[in-house]
C-alpha positions as CSV (number, residue, x, y, z in Angstrom):
1,M,-107.4,110.0,-60.6
2,K,-106.5,110.7,-64.1
3,D,-103.8,113.3,-62.9
4,N,-102.4,110.7,-60.4
5,S,-102.1,108.1,-63.3
6,I,-100.1,110.5,-65.5
7,V,-97.9,111.4,-62.5
8,N,-97.2,107.7,-61.6
9,S,-96.3,107.2,-65.4
10,M,-93.9,109.9,-65.4
11,K,-92.2,108.8,-62.4
12,I,-91.8,105.1,-63.9
13,I,-90.4,106.8,-67.0
14,L,-88.0,108.9,-65.0
15,I,-86.8,106.0,-62.7
16,V,-86.3,103.9,-66.0
17,F,-84.3,106.7,-67.6
18,I,-81.9,107.0,-64.6
19,I,-81.4,103.1,-64.5
20,I,-80.5,103.2,-68.5
21,S,-78.3,106.3,-67.8
22,I,-76.4,104.5,-64.9
23,N,-76.2,101.4,-66.8
24,S,-74.9,103.1,-70.0
25,C,-71.9,104.4,-67.8
26,K,-70.9,100.9,-66.9
27,N,-71.7,99.1,-70.3
28,N,-69.8,100.9,-73.1
29,K,-70.0,99.8,-76.5
30,P,-67.3,97.3,-77.4
31,I,-64.4,98.8,-79.5
32,N,-63.4,96.5,-82.6
33,L,-59.8,96.8,-83.2
34,S,-57.9,95.3,-86.3
35,N,-54.6,93.2,-86.3
36,P,-54.7,91.7,-82.8
37,S,-51.7,90.2,-81.1
38,F,-49.3,92.7,-82.6
39,L,-46.8,91.9,-79.9
40,K,-46.0,88.3,-78.3
41,I,-44.4,87.4,-75.0
42,S,-40.7,86.3,-75.8
43,D,-38.7,86.4,-72.7
44,S,-39.1,87.0,-69.1
45,L,-36.9,88.6,-66.4
46,I,-36.2,88.3,-62.9
47,V,-34.5,91.0,-60.7
48,K,-33.6,90.2,-57.1
49,L,-34.2,92.8,-54.4
50,D,-32.7,93.3,-51.0
51,S,-34.4,93.9,-47.8
52,V,-34.7,97.6,-48.1
53,T,-36.1,98.0,-51.6
54,F,-40.0,98.0,-52.3
55,G,-40.7,96.0,-55.0
56,G,-44.3,97.7,-55.4
57,S,-43.0,101.1,-56.2
58,K,-44.8,103.0,-59.2
59,N,-41.5,104.9,-59.8
60,M,-39.0,102.9,-61.5
61,Q,-36.6,103.9,-64.4
62,L,-34.1,101.9,-66.5
63,I,-31.2,103.4,-68.4
64,D,-29.1,100.8,-70.2
65,S,-28.4,98.2,-67.5
66,L,-29.1,100.4,-64.5
67,L,-32.5,100.1,-62.9
68,M,-33.7,103.0,-60.3
69,I,-36.3,102.1,-58.1
70,Q,-37.9,104.7,-55.8
71,N,-38.8,103.3,-52.0
72,E,-42.1,105.2,-51.2
73,I,-42.2,103.3,-47.8
74,N,-38.8,104.6,-46.2
75,N,-37.8,107.8,-48.6
76,T,-34.8,106.3,-50.0
77,I,-33.7,105.1,-53.6
78,T,-32.0,102.0,-54.9
79,F,-30.1,101.5,-57.9
80,I,-29.6,97.9,-59.2
81,N,-27.0,97.1,-62.1
82,L,-28.6,94.3,-63.9
83,N,-25.2,93.0,-65.5
84,R,-23.4,93.0,-62.4
85,S,-26.4,92.1,-59.9
86,K,-25.0,94.7,-57.8
87,T,-27.4,97.1,-55.5
88,Y,-26.7,100.5,-54.1
89,N,-28.8,102.2,-51.6
90,Y,-29.3,106.1,-51.0
91,N,-31.1,107.4,-47.9
92,F,-30.0,111.0,-47.9
93,D,-29.7,111.0,-44.3
94,Q,-26.9,113.6,-44.1
95,F,-29.2,116.0,-46.3
96,K,-32.2,115.4,-44.1
97,V,-30.4,116.8,-41.0
98,S,-29.8,120.2,-42.5
99,H,-33.2,120.1,-44.4
100,P,-35.8,118.3,-42.0
101,K,-38.7,118.8,-44.4
102,F,-36.9,117.1,-47.3
103,K,-38.9,114.0,-48.6
104,V,-38.5,111.8,-51.5
105,D,-41.7,112.2,-53.1
106,A,-40.6,111.6,-56.6
107,S,-37.4,110.8,-58.6
108,W,-35.7,110.2,-61.5
109,F,-32.1,110.2,-62.7
110,T,-30.0,110.8,-66.1
111,S,-26.7,109.1,-64.7
112,I,-25.6,107.7,-61.4
113,D,-24.1,110.9,-60.8
114,S,-27.2,112.9,-61.6
115,I,-30.1,111.9,-59.4
116,F,-33.1,114.4,-59.2
117,I,-35.4,114.3,-56.1
118,Y,-38.8,116.3,-55.9
119,S,-39.6,117.2,-52.4
120,S,-43.2,118.5,-52.7
121,F,-43.7,120.0,-49.3
122,Q,-40.7,122.4,-50.2
123,K,-41.7,122.7,-54.0
124,I,-38.1,122.0,-54.8
125,I,-36.2,119.8,-57.1
126,Y,-33.0,118.8,-55.7
127,L,-29.9,117.5,-57.8
128,F,-27.6,115.0,-55.9
129,N,-24.6,113.1,-57.2
130,K,-23.5,109.6,-56.4
131,Q,-21.9,110.6,-53.0
132,T,-25.7,112.2,-52.0
133,Y,-24.1,115.5,-52.2
134,C,-26.7,118.1,-53.3
135,F,-25.1,120.5,-55.9
136,D,-28.0,122.2,-57.4
137,S,-31.7,122.9,-56.8
138,F,-34.8,124.0,-58.9
139,P,-37.7,125.7,-56.7
140,I,-40.9,125.5,-58.5
141,K,-42.6,128.9,-58.3
142,S,-46.4,128.6,-59.1
143,D,-47.3,131.9,-57.1
144,T,-46.0,134.9,-59.2
145,P,-48.3,137.5,-60.3
146,E,-48.4,136.7,-64.0
147,V,-49.8,133.2,-63.3
148,K,-52.3,134.5,-60.6
149,L,-55.3,133.5,-62.7
150,T,-53.8,130.3,-63.9
151,I,-54.5,126.9,-62.8
152,T,-51.1,125.2,-62.4
153,P,-49.9,121.8,-62.3
154,M,-47.5,120.4,-59.6
155,P,-45.3,117.9,-61.1
156,S,-46.5,114.2,-61.4
157,I,-43.4,111.9,-61.5
158,S,-43.5,108.1,-62.2
159,T,-42.4,105.6,-64.6
160,C,-45.1,106.6,-67.2
161,Q,-44.6,110.2,-66.2
162,Q,-41.0,111.0,-66.8
163,P,-39.6,114.6,-66.6
164,T,-37.3,115.8,-69.3
165,I,-33.9,118.1,-69.0
166,Y,-33.5,120.2,-72.0
167,K,-31.4,123.4,-72.2
168,N,-30.8,123.7,-68.6
169,S,-34.8,123.6,-67.9
170,I,-36.6,120.6,-66.4
171,Y,-40.0,119.7,-68.3
172,A,-42.1,117.9,-65.8
173,P,-45.8,116.7,-66.7
174,G,-48.6,117.4,-63.8
175,F,-52.0,118.2,-63.2
176,S,-54.0,120.1,-60.5
177,L,-57.0,118.4,-58.5
178,G,-60.6,119.4,-59.1
179,E,-62.6,121.0,-61.8
180,N,-62.8,124.7,-62.7
181,S,-65.4,127.1,-64.4
182,K,-65.5,127.2,-68.2
183,S,-63.6,130.5,-68.4
184,F,-60.4,128.6,-67.3
185,D,-60.5,126.0,-70.0
186,T,-57.3,127.8,-71.6
187,R,-55.4,128.7,-68.2
188,R,-55.3,125.3,-66.9
189,Y,-52.2,123.6,-67.9
190,V,-50.2,120.2,-67.8
191,L,-46.7,120.9,-68.3
192,N,-44.0,122.7,-66.2
193,K,-41.0,124.2,-67.3
194,I,-38.8,124.7,-64.4
195,T,-35.7,127.0,-64.7
196,K,-33.4,128.0,-61.8
197,D,-35.4,131.5,-61.6
198,K,-38.8,130.8,-62.7
199,T,-41.4,128.4,-63.6
200,F,-43.4,128.3,-66.9
201,F,-46.5,126.6,-67.9
202,F,-47.6,125.0,-71.2
203,V,-50.1,122.8,-72.8
204,N,-53.8,122.9,-72.1
205,Y,-56.3,119.8,-72.2
206,P,-57.5,119.0,-75.6
207,I,-60.9,120.4,-77.1
208,D,-62.9,117.3,-76.0
209,Y,-62.3,118.2,-72.4
210,K,-63.7,121.7,-72.9
211,K,-66.7,122.9,-70.8
212,S,-67.1,119.3,-69.0
213,N,-66.7,118.1,-65.5
214,W,-64.3,115.0,-65.7
215,G,-64.3,114.3,-62.0
216,G,-61.0,116.3,-60.9
217,I,-59.0,113.3,-60.7
218,Y,-58.4,110.1,-62.4
219,Y,-59.6,111.9,-66.0
220,R,-57.4,114.7,-65.2
221,M,-54.1,112.9,-65.0
222,V,-51.7,112.9,-67.8
223,Y,-48.8,110.8,-69.2
224,N,-45.8,111.5,-71.6
225,C,-43.0,110.6,-73.2
226,L,-39.9,112.0,-74.7
227,V,-39.4,112.0,-78.8
228,E,-36.4,113.1,-80.8
229,D,-34.9,115.0,-77.9
230,S,-36.9,117.9,-78.4
231,L,-40.7,116.8,-78.6
232,I,-42.6,115.7,-75.5
233,Y,-45.9,113.7,-76.5
234,I,-48.7,114.0,-73.9
235,S,-51.7,111.4,-73.6
236,F,-54.8,112.6,-72.0
237,P,-57.2,109.6,-70.4
238,A,-60.6,111.0,-71.7
239,S,-59.3,112.4,-75.0
240,D,-58.6,110.7,-78.3
241,Y,-56.0,113.4,-78.9
242,I,-52.5,113.6,-77.9
243,A,-50.7,116.8,-77.5
244,I,-47.2,117.1,-79.1
245,F,-45.0,120.0,-77.2
246,N,-42.1,121.4,-79.2
247,M,-39.5,122.7,-76.5
248,N,-37.6,124.8,-79.2
249,T,-40.7,126.6,-80.1
250,N,-42.8,126.3,-76.9
251,R,-45.8,125.4,-79.3
252,T,-48.2,122.7,-79.1
253,K,-50.4,120.8,-81.5
254,Y,-52.8,118.3,-81.1
255,I,-53.2,115.1,-83.0
256,K,-56.2,112.5,-82.8
257,L,-55.2,108.9,-82.7
258,Y,-57.4,105.8,-83.4
259,P,-59.6,104.6,-81.7
260,E,-62.0,107.3,-80.9
261,I,-63.3,106.6,-77.1
262,N,-64.6,110.1,-76.3
263,K,-67.9,109.7,-77.7
264,L,-68.4,106.5,-75.8
265,I,-67.5,108.0,-72.5
266,R,-69.5,110.5,-70.2
267,P,-68.4,113.4,-68.1
268,F,-68.9,113.2,-64.3
269,S,-72.4,114.2,-63.0
270,G,-71.4,115.1,-59.4
271,S,-70.1,118.3,-57.7
272,T,-67.1,120.1,-59.3
273,I,-65.7,120.3,-55.7
274,I,-63.8,117.2,-54.4
275,S,-65.0,115.8,-51.3
276,A,-64.6,112.5,-49.4
277,K,-68.4,111.5,-49.9
278,D,-67.9,111.6,-53.7
279,N,-64.7,109.5,-53.9
280,I,-66.5,106.0,-54.6
281,K,-68.6,107.9,-57.2
282,R,-65.9,109.4,-58.9
283,A,-63.8,106.0,-58.9
284,E,-67.0,104.4,-60.5
285,H,-67.3,106.9,-63.1
286,F,-63.6,106.3,-64.1
287,Y,-63.3,102.6,-63.9
288,G,-66.6,102.0,-65.3
289,Q,-65.5,103.5,-68.6
290,Y,-62.8,103.4,-71.2
291,S,-59.5,105.7,-70.9
292,F,-56.2,106.1,-72.2
293,K,-53.0,105.8,-70.1
294,G,-49.5,106.0,-71.0
295,I,-48.0,107.0,-74.3
296,I,-44.6,105.3,-75.0
297,Y,-41.8,105.7,-77.9
298,D,-39.9,102.9,-78.9
299,K,-36.7,104.6,-80.3
300,Y,-35.2,101.4,-81.7
301,R,-38.3,100.6,-83.7
302,K,-39.5,103.9,-84.3
303,I,-42.9,103.1,-82.9
304,F,-45.4,104.3,-80.5
305,Y,-47.6,102.5,-78.0
306,R,-50.7,103.8,-75.9
307,Y,-52.4,101.9,-73.2
308,L,-56.0,101.6,-73.5
309,L,-57.9,100.5,-70.3
310,L,-61.3,99.0,-70.6
311,P,-64.2,99.4,-68.5
312,T,-64.6,97.1,-65.3
313,S,-66.7,94.1,-65.9
314,E,-70.2,94.3,-64.8
315,K,-69.4,91.4,-62.2
316,D,-66.7,93.2,-60.6
317,F,-68.6,96.6,-60.8
318,N,-71.5,95.2,-59.0
319,R,-69.3,93.8,-56.2
320,G,-67.4,96.9,-55.8
321,S,-64.2,95.6,-57.3
322,L,-62.8,98.5,-58.9
323,G,-59.6,98.9,-60.7
324,I,-57.5,98.4,-63.8
325,K,-58.0,95.1,-65.1
326,K,-58.6,94.1,-69.0
327,K,-56.1,96.4,-71.0
328,Y,-54.9,96.9,-74.7
329,L,-51.5,98.1,-75.7
330,L,-52.2,100.0,-78.7
331,A,-49.1,100.2,-81.4
332,Y,-48.7,103.1,-83.9
333,D,-46.0,103.8,-86.7
334,S,-43.6,106.8,-86.6
335,K,-46.6,108.8,-88.2
336,L,-49.2,107.6,-85.6
337,N,-51.1,105.6,-88.0
338,F,-52.5,102.7,-86.1
339,L,-50.6,99.3,-86.5
340,G,-52.5,96.8,-84.3
341,Y,-52.8,95.9,-80.7
342,T,-52.1,93.4,-78.0
343,E,-54.6,92.4,-75.2
344,L,-52.6,92.1,-72.1
345,S,-53.5,89.9,-69.1
346,E,-54.7,91.5,-65.8
347,S,-51.3,91.1,-64.1
348,I,-49.4,93.0,-66.7
349,S,-48.7,96.5,-65.3
350,S,-49.9,99.6,-67.0
351,T,-47.7,101.6,-64.9
352,V,-44.1,100.1,-64.7
353,F,-42.6,99.6,-68.3
354,F,-39.6,100.2,-70.2
355,I,-38.3,100.3,-73.7
356,T,-35.3,98.2,-74.2
357,E,-33.2,97.2,-77.4
358,R,-34.8,93.7,-77.1
359,G,-38.3,94.8,-76.9
360,F,-41.1,96.4,-74.5
361,L,-40.1,95.2,-70.9
362,V,-43.3,95.5,-68.7
363,K,-43.6,94.5,-64.9
364,D,-45.9,91.5,-64.1
365,E,-48.0,92.1,-61.0
366,K,-48.9,88.5,-60.6
367,Y,-45.9,88.3,-58.2
368,Y,-46.6,91.5,-56.3
369,Y,-46.3,89.8,-52.9
370,D,-42.8,88.5,-53.7
371,E,-40.9,90.9,-51.6
372,D,-37.4,89.3,-53.0
373,N,-37.7,89.6,-56.8
374,L,-39.2,91.8,-59.4
375,H,-40.9,90.0,-62.4
376,F,-41.0,91.3,-65.8
377,K,-42.3,90.1,-69.4
378,L,-40.5,90.9,-72.5
379,Y,-42.8,91.6,-75.5
380,T,-41.4,91.6,-79.1
381,I,-43.3,92.4,-82.5
382,N,-45.0,89.5,-83.6
383,H,-45.9,90.5,-87.3
384,F,-46.8,93.5,-89.6
385,K,-50.0,93.5,-91.7
């Protein structure tokens, strides 16, 4: 009887420990930040859409007054001149006839006459002019002998994951699904350098990713921005560090930014092999904890922004409502010293945003089902302290 009593007591302790462990993943300690309301809403913008353009796109780009929208639903591109309220649609139909496997999986532009399209099945980046004539292409070669033991990233291109053109090369952020053995920590990369003849890979995950299982999906994504023409800054969801890659020297350095969240979040406890049965568990692991998202450089005010996503509330978590809700936009000076933060409402996007001369322009998802218009909020600096 005594032995049974001890066994039962141990079972109870184990159950309590498991419950505490589960709850600790959902109830992180609050982060106390100084200087709130660093930014304020000062204006709004409504952009009219035509019947072809998909307002829910996660890949938009703004250069001066020209807004590009990738229409994931129908594999087309829309350009809107905001000054003239004029719309241009590109469907690439003629090119698709001779290249039936071509698909608009990702896109960006440097001018109206230089439109880049990434077709993932073909693993090629095509360059089109405004007449949709393809005048150049960049194959992504990740199967060469020298990278045989390397975990290579496929390009991830969106508003908050923008490629850079530098000295006739394309630098594109990306990640590879899944986890890997500890021996591959220094052979797993997040940046592609794509030339006409060869693809090179740079930038490892920071030290706080080493020897841990981060679920293989959400915490493995990376986000980037271009600074001073030759520097790429990269943000990692589970790391306090950002990477700074110099395109002139091919060297990377890591800098820890405030606040520190890595000590508050836990690695994934499931299998390193991604399977459908673990999808919900992986989503709960990510959305139930803190994470960083996009890093943004404001060239007009010499300020950096970085998104901090807060854990899903206990109420939403218990009813299975997962997703990005409460979020902070953190602000740093040019030397990455913390300046302050702004709490953003649930409807303010952490994915679609632009830096303009007037301020930080970000999409308002409250009007997601408005098929005729895009809605934006303009944030400007409120004060310094």
